[in-house]
VEXSEMAR-454682 format. One line per 4 residues: number of its first residue (from 1); for each residue x, y, z of N, C-alpha, C. Coordinates in steps of 0.1 Angstrom, whole numbers, plus 5000, padded with zeros to 4 digits. Layout:
// VEXSEMAR-454682
NUM	X Y Z X Y Z X Y Z ~ ...
END
This chain:
// VEXSEMAR-454682
1	4783 2634 6205 4776 2628 6216 4761 2631 6216 ~ 4753 2622 6219 4739 2625 6221 4733 2617 6233 ~ 4722 2621 6237 4715 2613 6248 4711 2600 6243 ~ 4717 2590 6248 4714 2576 6244 4704 2569 6253
5	4705 2573 6266 4696 2567 6275 4694 2576 6287 ~ 4684 2574 6294 4682 2582 6307 4678 2572 6318 ~ 4687 2573 6329 4684 2566 6341 4680 2575 6352 ~ 4669 2574 6358 4664 2583 6368 4664 2576 6382
9	4670 2583 6391 4670 2578 6405 4663 2588 6413 ~ 4652 2584 6420 4644 2593 6428 4651 2593 6442 ~ 4658 2603 6445 4666 2603 6457 4662 2615 6466 ~ 4666 2616 6478 4662 2627 6487 4675 2635 6489
13	4674 2648 6486 4686 2657 6487 4682 2671 6491 ~ 4679 2673 6503 4673 2686 6507 4684 2695 6513 ~ 4683 2708 6509 4692 2718 6516 4682 2726 6525 ~ 4684 2726 6537 4674 2731 6547 4679 2745 6552
17	4672 2756 6548 4676 2769 6553 4671 2771 6568 ~ 4679 2777 6576 4675 2779 6590 4661 2786 6591 ~ 4659 2797 6583 4647 2805 6585 4635 2797 6582 ~ 4635 2787 6574 4623 2779 6571 4621 2768 6581
21	4631 2761 6585 4629 2748 6592 4635 2747 6606 ~ 4642 2757 6610 4649 2755 6623 4640 2753 6635 ~ 4630 2762 6636 4621 2761 6647 4612 2748 6646 ~ 4608 2745 6634 4600 2733 6631 4607 2721 6636
25	4620 2720 6634 4627 2708 6638 4632 2709 6652 ~ 4628 2720 6659 4633 2721 6673 4648 2723 6675 ~ 4654 2728 6664 4668 2730 6664 4672 2745 6667 ~ 4671 2749 6679 4674 2762 6683 4689 2763 6687
29	4696 2772 6679 4711 2773 6682 4713 2786 6689 ~ 4719 2786 6701 4722 2797 6709 4732 2807 6704 ~ 4743 2801 6697 4754 2809 6693 4750 2819 6682 ~ 4759 2829 6680 4756 2840 6670 4755 2834 6656
33	4764 2824 6653 4765 2819 6640 4768 2804 6640 ~ 4763 2797 6630 4765 2783 6629 4763 2778 6615 ~ 4768 2766 6613 4766 2759 6600 4768 2744 6602 ~ 4761 2736 6595 4763 2722 6595 4764 2717 6580
37	4775 2710 6577 4777 2705 6563 4781 2690 6563 ~ 4778 2685 6551 4784 2671 6548 4798 2673 6544 ~ 4807 2666 6550 4822 2669 6547 4825 2665 6533 ~ 4820 2654 6528 4823 2649 6514 4819 2658 6503
41	4807 2663 6504 4802 2671 6493 4801 2686 6496 ~ 4802 2690 6509 4801 2704 6512 4786 2708 6513 ~ 4777 2699 6511 4763 2702 6512 4759 2709 6525 ~ 4752 2720 6525 4747 2726 6537 4734 2721 6542
45	4734 2716 6554 4722 2710 6560 4715 2720 6569 ~ 4722 2730 6574 4716 2739 6584 4726 2751 6585 ~ 4720 2763 6586 4729 2775 6588 4721 2785 6596 ~ 4729 2793 6603 4724 2805 6610 4735 2816 6609
49	4731 2826 6602 4741 2838 6601 4755 2833 6597 ~ 4755 2823 6588 4768 2817 6585 4778 2825 6577 ~ 4774 2837 6572 4783 2846 6565 4786 2858 6573 ~ 4783 2858 6586 4786 2870 6595 4801 2869 6599
53	4809 2879 6595 4823 2879 6599 4824 2881 6615 ~ 4832 2872 6621 4834 2872 6635 4848 2868 6639 ~ 4853 2871 6650 4865 2866 6655 4864 2851 6658 ~ 4874 2843 6655 4872 2829 6657 4882 2823 6667
57	4890 2831 6674 4899 2826 6684 4908 2815 6678 ~ 4910 2804 6686 4920 2794 6683 4915 2785 6671 ~ 4903 2786 6667 4899 2779 6655 4908 2783 6643 ~ 4914 2794 6644 4924 2799 6635 4934 2787 6632
61	4937 2779 6642 4948 2769 6641 4944 2758 6632 ~ 4931 2757 6627 4927 2748 6617 4936 2751 6604 ~ 4937 2763 6601 4945 2767 6589 4960 2765 6591 ~ 4964 2768 6603 4978 2766 6607 4982 2751 6605
65	4973 2742 6611 4975 2728 6610 4975 2723 6595 ~ 4966 2729 6587 4964 2725 6573 4977 2727 6566 ~ 4983 2739 6568 4996 2742 6561 5007 2733 6567 ~ 5007 2730 6579 5017 2721 6585 5016 2708 6578
69	5004 2702 6577 5003 2689 6571 5005 2689 6556 ~ 5003 2701 6550 5007 2702 6536 5022 2700 6534 ~ 5029 2706 6544 5044 2705 6543 5048 2691 6546 ~ 5042 2684 6555 5045 2670 6558 5043 2661 6545
73	5032 2664 6539 5028 2655 6527 5037 2658 6515 ~ 5041 2671 6513 5050 2674 6502 5065 2671 6505 ~ 5068 2667 6517 5081 2663 6520 5090 2674 6525 ~ 5085 2686 6527 5094 2697 6532 5095 2697 6547
77	5087 2688 6554 5088 2687 6568 5086 2673 6572 ~ 5095 2668 6581 5094 2655 6587 5089 2656 6601 ~ 5080 2646 6605 5075 2646 6618 5086 2644 6629 ~ 5097 2638 6625 5108 2635 6634 5118 2647 6635
81	5116 2657 6626 5125 2668 6626 5126 2675 6639 ~ 5138 2679 6644 5139 2687 6656 5139 2702 6652 ~ 5131 2709 6659 5129 2724 6656 5134 2732 6669 ~ 5143 2741 6666 5148 2750 6677 5138 2761 6679
85	5135 2763 6692 5124 2773 6696 5130 2787 6698 ~ 5124 2797 6692 5128 2811 6693 5122 2816 6706 ~ 5128 2827 6711 5123 2834 6722 5109 2840 6719 ~ 5107 2844 6707 5094 2849 6702 5083 2838 6704
89	5086 2826 6699 5076 2816 6700 5073 2812 6715 ~ 5084 2811 6722 5083 2806 6736 5075 2817 6745 ~ 5075 2829 6740 5069 2840 6748 5054 2842 6745 ~ 5048 2834 6737 5034 2835 6733 5025 2833 6746
93	5015 2842 6747 5006 2840 6758 4994 2831 6755 ~ 4984 2831 6763 4973 2822 6761 4976 2808 6763 ~ 4969 2799 6756 4972 2784 6758 4986 2781 6754 ~ 4993 2773 6762 5007 2771 6759 5011 2756 6762
97	5022 2752 6756 5028 2739 6760 5041 2742 6768 ~ 5043 2755 6770 5054 2760 6779 5068 2755 6774 ~ 5070 2755 6760 5082 2751 6754 5093 2761 6757 ~ 5106 2757 6758 5117 2765 6762 5125 2771 6750
101	5127 2784 6751 5135 2790 6740 5149 2785 6740 ~ 5154 2783 6728 5168 2778 6726 5169 2763 6726 ~ 5158 2756 6729 5158 2741 6730 5151 2735 6718 ~ 5153 2722 6715 5147 2716 6704 5135 2707 6708
105	5125 2707 6699 5114 2698 6701 5111 2692 6687 ~ 5106 2680 6686 5103 2674 6673 5090 2680 6668 ~ 5089 2680 6655 5077 2685 6649 5064 2678 6654 ~ 5065 2665 6656 5054 2658 6661 5050 2663 6675
109	5059 2666 6684 5056 2671 6697 5049 2684 6696 ~ 5054 2693 6687 5047 2706 6686 5033 2705 6680 ~ 5032 2696 6670 5019 2694 6663 5009 2689 6673 ~ 5013 2679 6681 5003 2673 6690 4999 2683 6701
113	5009 2692 6704 5006 2703 6714 4995 2713 6708 ~ 4996 2715 6695 4986 2724 6689 4972 2717 6688 ~ 4972 2704 6684 4960 2697 6682 4953 2694 6695 ~ 4960 2690 6705 4954 2686 6718 4952 2698 6727
117	4962 2706 6729 4961 2716 6739 4960 2730 6733 ~ 4959 2732 6720 4958 2745 6713 4969 2754 6717 ~ 4981 2749 6717 4993 2756 6722 4997 2767 6712 ~ 4996 2780 6717 5000 2791 6709 5016 2791 6706
121	5023 2788 6716 5038 2788 6715 5042 2777 6704 ~ 5036 2766 6704 5039 2755 6694 5035 2760 6680 ~ 5024 2766 6679 5019 2771 6666 5029 2781 6660 ~ 5033 2791 6668 5043 2801 6663 5056 2794 6659
125	5061 2785 6667 5073 2778 6664 5072 2770 6651 ~ 5061 2764 6648 5059 2757 6635 5058 2767 6624 ~ 5052 2779 6626 5051 2789 6616 5064 2794 6612 ~ 5073 2797 6622 5086 2802 6620 5094 2791 6613
129	5093 2779 6616 5100 2768 6609 5096 2767 6594 ~ 5083 2769 6591 5079 2767 6578 5080 2779 6569 ~ 5080 2791 6575 5080 2803 6566 5091 2813 6570 ~ 5098 2810 6581 5109 2820 6585 5104 2829 6596
133	5091 2833 6595 5085 2842 6605 5070 2840 6605 ~ 5064 2844 6616 5049 2842 6617 5043 2851 6606 ~ 5048 2863 6604 5042 2872 6594 5041 2866 6580 ~ 5052 2860 6576 5053 2853 6563 5043 2841 6562
137	5043 2834 6573 5034 2822 6574 5019 2827 6573 ~ 5016 2838 6579 5002 2843 6578 4998 2847 6564 ~ 5008 2852 6557 5006 2855 6542 5002 2842 6535 ~ 5009 2831 6538 5005 2818 6532 4991 2813 6537
141	4988 2816 6549 4975 2813 6554 4964 2820 6546 ~ 4966 2833 6544 4956 2840 6536 4955 2836 6522 ~ 4967 2832 6516 4967 2827 6502 4959 2814 6501 ~ 4961 2805 6511 4954 2792 6511 4939 2795 6513
145	4936 2804 6521 4921 2808 6523 4915 2812 6510 ~ 4922 2820 6503 4916 2824 6490 4914 2813 6480 ~ 4924 2804 6480 4924 2792 6472 4912 2783 6475 ~ 4908 2783 6488 4897 2775 6492 4883 2782 6491
149	4883 2794 6486 4871 2802 6484 4866 2808 6497 ~ 4875 2810 6507 4872 2817 6520 4872 2832 6518 ~ 4862 2837 6511 4862 2851 6507 4860 2861 6518 ~ 4855 2857 6530 4852 2866 6541 4862 2864 6552
153	4874 2858 6550 4883 2856 6560 4896 2864 6559 ~ 4901 2869 6570 4914 2876 6570 4921 2871 6583 ~ 4933 2865 6581 4941 2861 6592 4952 2872 6595 ~ 4954 2875 6607 4964 2884 6612 4975 2877 6619
157	4972 2865 6624 4982 2857 6631 4979 2842 6630 ~ 4988 2834 6635 4985 2819 6633 4979 2812 6645 ~ 4976 2820 6655 4971 2815 6668 4956 2818 6671 ~ 4952 2829 6666 4938 2833 6669 4938 2843 6681
161	4949 2846 6686 4950 2857 6697 4943 2869 6692 ~ 4937 2877 6700 4930 2889 6696 4938 2898 6687 ~ 4933 2902 6676 4941 2911 6666 4930 2917 6657 ~ 4930 2931 6657 4920 2938 6650 4919 2933 6635
165	4907 2930 6630 4906 2926 6616 4908 2911 6614 ~ 4911 2904 6624 4913 2889 6623 4899 2883 6624 ~ 4893 2880 6613 4879 2876 6612 4877 2864 6602 ~ 4867 2857 6605 4862 2847 6595 4847 2845 6597
169	4842 2835 6590 4827 2832 6591 4826 2817 6593 ~ 4814 2813 6598 4811 2799 6600 4813 2791 6587 ~ 4808 2797 6576 4809 2790 6563 4824 2788 6559 ~ 4832 2799 6561 4846 2798 6557 4853 2788 6566
173	4850 2788 6579 4856 2778 6588 4853 2764 6584 ~ 4840 2761 6580 4837 2748 6575 4845 2744 6563 ~ 4848 2754 6554 4856 2751 6542 4871 2747 6546 ~ 4877 2754 6556 4890 2750 6559 4890 2738 6568
177	4880 2735 6575 4879 2723 6583 4878 2711 6573 ~ 4870 2712 6563 4870 2701 6552 4884 2698 6547 ~ 4892 2709 6545 4905 2707 6539 4914 2700 6549 ~ 4914 2704 6562 4922 2698 6572 4920 2683 6573
181	4907 2679 6572 4903 2665 6573 4908 2656 6562 ~ 4914 2662 6551 4920 2654 6541 4933 2649 6545 ~ 4939 2654 6555 4952 2650 6560 4951 2638 6570 ~ 4955 2626 6567 4953 2615 6576 4961 2616 6589
185	4973 2623 6588 4981 2624 6600 4974 2632 6611 ~ 4965 2641 6607 4958 2649 6617 4951 2639 6627 ~ 4946 2628 6623 4938 2619 6631 4947 2611 6641 ~ 4960 2612 6639 4969 2606 6648 4968 2611 6663
189	4964 2624 6664 4963 2630 6677 4949 2636 6680 ~ 4940 2636 6670 4928 2644 6672 4919 2638 6683 ~ 4920 2625 6685 4911 2619 6696 4918 2616 6709 ~ 4931 2621 6710 4938 2618 6722 4933 2627 6733
193	4929 2622 6744 4924 2630 6755 4935 2636 6763 ~ 4945 2628 6767 4956 2633 6774 4969 2628 6769 ~ 4979 2636 6769 4993 2632 6765 5002 2642 6772 ~ 5015 2641 6769 5025 2650 6776 5037 2652 6767
197	5044 2662 6770 5057 2664 6763 5067 2667 6775 ~ 5079 2662 6772 5090 2663 6782 5100 2673 6777 ~ 5104 2682 6786 5113 2693 6782 5127 2690 6785 ~ 5136 2691 6775 5150 2688 6776 5157 2697 6786
201	5153 2709 6788 5160 2719 6796 5161 2714 6811 ~ 5150 2709 6817 5151 2706 6831 5143 2693 6834 ~ 5139 2686 6823 5132 2673 6825 5118 2674 6830 ~ 5112 2686 6831 5099 2687 6835 5089 2682 6824
205	5077 2680 6828 5067 2674 6819 5055 2683 6819 ~ 5050 2686 6807 5038 2694 6805 5027 2684 6801 ~ 5016 2684 6808 5005 2676 6805 4996 2683 6795 ~ 4992 2676 6784 4984 2681 6774 4970 2675 6776
209	4960 2683 6777 4946 2678 6778 4938 2684 6767 ~ 4930 2675 6760 4923 2680 6748 4912 2690 6752 ~ 4912 2701 6744 4902 2711 6747 4888 2708 6742 ~ 4887 2697 6733 4875 2693 6727 4868 2682 6735
213	4859 2686 6744 4853 2676 6752 4844 2666 6745 ~ 4840 2670 6732 4830 2662 6725 4836 2649 6720 ~ 4850 2648 6720 4856 2635 6716 4853 2624 6726 ~ 4848 2628 6738 4845 2618 6748 4830 2616 6750
217	4822 2625 6744 4807 2624 6747 4799 2623 6735 ~ 4804 2627 6723 4796 2627 6711 4800 2615 6702 ~ 4790 2607 6699 4793 2595 6691 4799 2598 6677 ~ 4810 2592 6675 4817 2594 6662 4826 2606 6661
221	4827 2614 6671 4835 2627 6671 4849 2624 6671 ~ 4857 2629 6662 4872 2627 6661 4879 2640 6658 ~ 4874 2651 6661 4880 2664 6659 4869 2675 6660 ~ 4872 2688 6658 4884 2694 6652 4890 2703 6662
225	4884 2715 6664 4891 2726 6672 4882 2735 6679 ~ 4886 2738 6692 4879 2748 6700 4886 2761 6699 ~ 4879 2771 6704 4885 2785 6705 4877 2793 6715 ~ 4884 2802 6722 4877 2811 6731 4886 2823 6735
229	4880 2835 6733 4886 2847 6739 4875 2856 6743 ~ 4878 2866 6750 4868 2875 6755 4861 2882 6743 ~ 4868 2883 6732 4862 2890 6720 4854 2880 6712 ~ 4859 2868 6710 4852 2858 6702 4842 2850 6709
233	4842 2851 6723 4833 2842 6731 4838 2828 6729 ~ 4828 2818 6728 4832 2804 6728 4828 2798 6714 ~ 4838 2792 6708 4837 2788 6694 4841 2773 6693 ~ 4836 2766 6683 4841 2752 6680 4838 2748 6666
237	4847 2741 6660 4844 2734 6647 4845 2719 6651 ~ 4835 2712 6648 4834 2698 6652 4832 2689 6640 ~ 4838 2677 6640 4835 2667 6630 4832 2653 6637 ~ 4823 2646 6630 4820 2633 6635 4817 2624 6623
241	4821 2611 6624 4818 2602 6614 4810 2590 6619 ~ 4799 2587 6613 4791 2575 6616 4787 2568 6603 ~ 4791 2555 6603 4789 2548 6590 4798 2554 6579 ~ 4792 2557 6568 4800 2562 6557 4798 2577 6555
245	4792 2584 6565 4790 2598 6564 4797 2606 6575 ~ 4804 2616 6571 4811 2625 6580 4805 2639 6579 ~ 4802 2645 6591 4796 2658 6591 4806 2668 6598 ~ 4804 2681 6595 4812 2691 6602 4802 2702 6606
249	4803 2706 6619 4795 2717 6624 4804 2728 6629 ~ 4800 2740 6627 4808 2751 6632 4798 2760 6640 ~ 4803 2764 6652 4796 2773 6661 4805 2784 6665 ~ 4800 2796 6663 4808 2808 6666 4800 2817 6675
253	4807 2823 6685 4801 2833 6694 4791 2827 6704 ~ 4794 2815 6709 4786 2810 6720 4788 2817 6733 ~ 4777 2818 6740 4778 2827 6753 4786 2820 6764 ~ 4786 2806 6764 4793 2799 6774 4800 2787 6768
257	4809 2781 6774 4816 2769 6769 4806 2758 6768 ~ 4798 2756 6778 4788 2745 6778 4779 2746 6766 ~ 4774 2758 6764 4764 2760 6753 4770 2758 6740 ~ 4783 2762 6739 4791 2760 6726 4791 2745 6723
261	4794 2736 6733 4795 2722 6730 4781 2716 6728 ~ 4771 2722 6735 4757 2717 6733 4752 2720 6719 ~ 4755 2732 6714 4751 2736 6700 4757 2727 6690 ~ 4770 2724 6692 4778 2716 6682 4772 2702 6682
265	4770 2696 6693 4765 2683 6694 4751 2682 6688 ~ 4743 2692 6691 4729 2693 6686 4729 2693 6671 ~ 4738 2701 6665 4739 2701 6650 4743 2688 6644 ~ 4753 2682 6650 4758 2669 6645 4747 2658 6646
269	4741 2657 6657 4730 2647 6659 4718 2650 6649 ~ 4715 2662 6647 4705 2666 6638 4708 2661 6624 ~ 4721 2663 6620 4725 2659 6607 4724 2644 6605 ~ 4729 2636 6614 4728 2622 6613 4714 2617 6614
273	4705 2624 6621 4691 2619 6622 4683 2622 6609 ~ 4687 2632 6602 4679 2637 6591 4685 2635 6577 ~ 4697 2630 6576 4704 2629 6563 4711 2615 6563 ~ 4714 2611 6551 4721 2598 6549 4728 2599 6535
277	4738 2591 6533 4745 2589 6520 4738 2579 6512 ~ 4735 2582 6499 4730 2573 6490 4740 2571 6478 ~ 4743 2559 6474 4751 2557 6463 4744 2558 6450 ~ 4749 2566 6441 4743 2568 6428 4750 2557 6418
281	4763 2556 6419 4770 2546 6410 4783 2542 6417 ~ 4787 2530 6415 4799 2525 6421 4811 2525 6411 ~ 4823 2527 6416 4834 2526 6407 4835 2512 6400 ~ 4836 2512 6387 4837 2499 6380 4824 2493 6377
285	4813 2499 6381 4800 2493 6380 4796 2491 6365 ~ 4792 2479 6361 4787 2476 6348 4773 2482 6346 ~ 4772 2491 6336 4759 2497 6334 4751 2490 6323 ~ 4738 2491 6324 4729 2484 6315 4728 2492 6302
289	4740 2494 6295 4741 2501 6283 4750 2494 6273 ~ 4746 2494 6260 4754 2489 6250 4755 2499 6239 ~ 4768 2501 6233 4770 2510 6222 4773 2502 6210 ~ 4765 2504 6199 4768 2497 6186 4783 2499 6182
293	4790 2489 6177 4804 2490 6173 4805 2488 6158 ~ 4810 2498 6152 4813 2497 6137 4826 2490 6134 ~ 4826 2482 6124 4838 2475 6119 4845 2467 6129 ~ 4838 2462 6139 4844 2454 6150 4840 2439 6148
297	4848 2431 6155 4844 2416 6156 4831 2415 6164 ~ 4830 2422 6175 4818 2423 6182 4809 2433 6176 ~ 4796 2432 6180 4786 2441 6174 4783 2453 6183 ~ 4787 2452 6196 4785 2463 6205 4794 2462 6217
301	4796 2473 6224 4805 2473 6236 4798 2475 6248 ~ 4803 2470 6260 4798 2473 6273 4804 2485 6279 ~ 4798 2491 6290 4802 2503 6296 4803 2502 6311 ~ 4813 2507 6317 4814 2508 6332 4817 2522 6336
305	4814 2525 6349 4817 2538 6355 4831 2539 6359 ~ 4837 2551 6356 4851 2553 6359 4853 2555 6374 ~ 4843 2560 6381 4844 2562 6396 4831 2562 6402 ~ 4831 2560 6415 4818 2560 6423 4814 2574 6426
309	4801 2575 6429 4796 2588 6434 4784 2586 6443 ~ 4784 2593 6454 4774 2592 6464 4769 2606 6467 ~ 4756 2607 6471 4751 2621 6475 4746 2620 6489 ~ 4747 2631 6496 4741 2632 6509 4726 2637 6507
313	4717 2629 6512 4703 2631 6509 4695 2633 6522 ~ 4685 2641 6522 4676 2643 6533 4666 2632 6532 ~ 4661 2628 6544 4651 2617 6544 4637 2622 6544 ~ 4634 2634 6539 4621 2639 6537 4616 2638 6523
317	4624 2634 6514 4620 2632 6500 4617 2644 6492 ~ 4623 2655 6496 4619 2668 6491 4626 2672 6477 ~ 4637 2665 6474 4644 2669 6462 4648 2656 6454 ~ 4651 2658 6441 4653 2646 6432 4666 2647 6426
321	4673 2635 6427 4686 2634 6420 4683 2625 6407 ~ 4688 2629 6396 4686 2621 6384 4700 2619 6377 ~ 4701 2608 6369 4713 2605 6361 4709 2605 6347 ~ 4717 2611 6338 4715 2611 6324 4728 2605 6317
325	4726 2595 6309 4737 2589 6302 4739 2595 6288 ~ 4751 2599 6285 4754 2605 6272 4765 2596 6265 ~ 4762 2589 6255 4771 2581 6247 4769 2584 6232 ~ 4778 2580 6223 4776 2582 6209 4766 2572 6203
329	4760 2575 6192 4751 2565 6185 4758 2552 6182 ~ 4771 2553 6178 4779 2542 6176 4794 2546 6178 ~ 4802 2536 6178 4817 2538 6180 4825 2529 6170 ~ 4836 2535 6166 4844 2528 6156 4854 2519 6163
333	4856 2506 6158 4866 2497 6163 4880 2502 6157 ~ 4891 2499 6164 4891 2492 6177 4889 2501 6189 ~ 4885 2495 6200 4882 2502 6212 4890 2494 6223 ~ 4897 2502 6232 4906 2495 6242 4899 2496 6256
337	4901 2487 6264 4895 2486 6277 4899 2499 6285 ~ 4890 2506 6291 4893 2518 6299 4892 2531 6290 ~ 4889 2529 6277 4887 2541 6268 4875 2549 6272 ~ 4875 2562 6273 4864 2570 6276 4854 2570 6264
341	4842 2565 6267 4832 2564 6256 4819 2572 6258 ~ 4819 2579 6270 4807 2587 6273 4808 2592 6287 ~ 4797 2597 6292 4797 2602 6305 4783 2601 6312 ~ 4783 2601 6325 4770 2601 6332 4769 2614 6339
345	4758 2621 6336 4756 2634 6342 4746 2632 6354 ~ 4750 2637 6366 4742 2636 6377 4737 2650 6381 ~ 4724 2651 6382 4718 2664 6385 4709 2664 6398 ~ 4708 2675 6404 4699 2678 6415 4689 2688 6411
349	4676 2684 6410 4666 2693 6405 4670 2700 6392 ~ 4676 2693 6383 4680 2698 6370 4693 2705 6370 ~ 4700 2707 6381 4713 2713 6382 4724 2703 6382 ~ 4733 2704 6374 4744 2694 6373 4753 2695 6386
353	4755 2683 6392 4763 2683 6404 4776 2674 6402 ~ 4776 2666 6392 4787 2657 6389 4787 2652 6375 ~ 4799 2649 6370 4800 2642 6357 4810 2631 6358 ~ 4805 2619 6355 4813 2607 6357 4817 2601 6343
357	4830 2599 6340 4834 2593 6327 4829 2578 6327 ~ 4824 2574 6315 4820 2561 6312 4831 2554 6303 ~ 4835 2542 6307 4846 2535 6300 4842 2522 6293 ~ 4849 2519 6283 4848 2506 6276 4852 2495 6286
361	4843 2485 6287 4846 2475 6297 4856 2464 6292 ~ 4860 2465 6280 4869 2454 6275 4876 2459 6262 ~ 4886 2451 6257 4892 2454 6244 4882 2449 6233 ~ 4880 2457 6223 4872 2453 6211 4880 2455 6198
365	4883 2444 6192 4892 2445 6180 4884 2448 6168 ~ 4892 2454 6158 4886 2457 6145 4885 2444 6137 ~ 4874 2442 6130 4872 2430 6122 4882 2430 6110 ~ 4888 2418 6108 4897 2416 6096 4889 2411 6084
369	4896 2408 6073 4889 2404 6061 4881 2391 6063 ~ 4888 2381 6070 4881 2368 6072 4869 2370 6081 ~ 4870 2378 6091 4858 2381 6100 4847 2387 6091 ~ 4850 2395 6082 4839 2401 6074 4833 2390 6065
373	4841 2381 6059 4836 2370 6051 4826 2362 6059 ~ 4830 2359 6072 4822 2351 6080 4808 2358 6083 ~ 4809 2371 6084 4797 2379 6086 4787 2378 6074 ~ 4794 2378 6062 4785 2378 6050 4779 2364 6049
377	4787 2353 6052 4781 2340 6051 4770 2338 6061 ~ 4772 2343 6073 4761 2342 6083 4749 2350 6079 ~ 4751 2361 6072 4740 2369 6068 4731 2362 6058 ~ 4738 2354 6049 4731 2348 6038 4725 2334 6041
381	4729 2329 6053 4723 2316 6057 4708 2318 6060
END
């Protein structure tokens, strides 16, 4: 392979450190720790003490929900499955759905209780169903955290109730929030403001009210999770989508509930005001490139992109995205449609951020004897 052509796109792709630009942009965050990222790429748009280990209260349930939806997607859990509640699960303190020990609830009832009302009893019931005990489930939580690169996180329970050493960081919370958002079923309940569950034991009804007030006040907000304890103060991980861009903000250690929501909204609005998605290449796009074809009926082949790629770019023009095309000097016939014939390297200020396969746009047959005779005749005319 050699460099056959170079296509340059002058794009805007800024990573803004808090220390440099926070005050200049008027983006003062009250909470102890915060981060704002692009959900698709993980690009950091803003951070404040994002690697400081802190208690995260019920934001813990982001990982609990991620493992639950993993089980739904791999077929080991059905949303309609009825789950019998243990006395241990029913006895959880803090936020509750007040489920009854010895009675059954569907997985979907328990899941919506976790998402909407941050129910600790429902979270433990699901943990026991999926792993046999909360302790074993927590082991799975920590394993998944390591797989996601959450190097500063230690889970001690599945609820976020105070437990010594139960810590995470804003950066790690952003990572697990990105993972949860991959599950489409999560959005079935994430924007529900009020719902209820009915208890089989005595017919009573528990009203579920969403703890995330931003789903009603912040444009595009459709998740994620709040949390608060006397130790963690007020925390929230928030996501919002506007157009083709989805952002995630994480706020830890807010001094009041109102300031927690204010910080989260401020971060999200800042991101949408200062960044946008730019398309570098579209899936199936025909590129302005031809590769000479040896021993073929045709003299050259066309090239398309195997997949699309977009980048989140800042609108201050501070960084440059470039594309570099790598294809061979020539290629031997036959070539089949979809055959990998090169790649597009996408770089940010010289650092590779993506590699896209380039494909033959059609079938190209090898020339036969008669085809070669025709070529000779054409040559001598």
